[in-house]
C-alpha positions, 0 to 999 in steps of 0.5 A: 506839246505842253505850254505853261504860261506864267501870267499875272492875267490869265483871262487874257488868254480864254478867248484866243485859246478857245477861237479858231485853228488854235481852239481846235488844235487844243481840243484835240490835244495836239497842244496843252496850255496851263495857265498859272498865276504868280499871285497864287504863290505869295505869302501875304494878304494882298498878294504882292507881286511887285515892289520898288526897284533897289537903286531907286527908278520909275515904276515897279518891278515883279518879285522873284519869289512868286515867279520862281515858285510858280515856275518850280510848281510845274512838271519837267518834261525832258525837253523843256524851254523856259522863256521870258518874254522880253524886249531885250530878247531874241526877235520871233521869227520863223525859224525860231518857232519852227525850232520851238515846235520840233525840239521841245515837248514843254515850253514855259513862258513867263510873261513880265509886267510893270517895268520888268522882272527882278534880274535874278529871274534869268537864273530860271530863263533858258531863253528870252524872246521879243515881238520886235523892237517896241514896249507893251504893257506886259508879256501876254500878247507876245506869249499868245503870239508864240503859242499861235505861232508854234501850234500851228506847226505841230503835226495835225493842226493844219489840214494841209501840210503843204500849205505850210511850206509856201508861206511867207518867211518858210523859204526866205522870200514873201509869199506870192500875190494869191487871188480867188473868185470872181476873176474880175472884181471892180475892174481888178483882173486876176493875172492871165497866167493863173487862168492859163492852167499851165503849171509850169508858167504858174509856178515861174510867175509865183517865184518871180512875184515873191523875189519882187515883192520881197525886194520892194518890201523887205529888201534886207530879207531879199539881201540875206536869200540872195547871200544864201543862194550864192553860198549854196551855188558856191558849195555845189548845193542846190538852192531849195527855195529856188527848187520848190517854185521853179518849174522843172 
């Protein structure tokens, strides 16, 4: 997959793109990240990319010309999405990341700054995505999150593919508690069921813990999961999330 990131601050990405799992994935060419600075597409000596909004107001807006020129300089792959990172977009979540990882070969990501971008930039955009209901100084951090979330889903990035299937949000529930050695740390003991070697009981315990944890921390998510489960049962279809954790 190819990522083209339109950003005024390409240096922000250097450390992130060279670190950990993401860095290894890029070195193996599982994905490619190309950084494009709109300032390189300005025509004035000051390389001006912002201006005052018509009608007045506080702050500056990113001008349309440099953004259009930056995006139009890029190659166009057959399955391409042009994304604007914006607090007005759809909230980033796991289904969205799976969709991008599975159905696209090229993601062009525009990072806004200042008070946003000229509205006409939306004529370039096919999707707006938000990191959440809050405001940041720019779109770079949300763009890094998007890259990380998509790349880790691409084949070859994660060594054990099965691990991607048992994570929080993948089946509509939060993850179950997990422990490693030592079995007793400062008086906190690993639950006995996990030491039992009984895989059926361990699977049942984990499933119950997922439901319990989700009910406490994300009741909205549990409600949606229960509604989907009820709909599956009504339609006579198996509930995949329940089957993946319940012992036979």
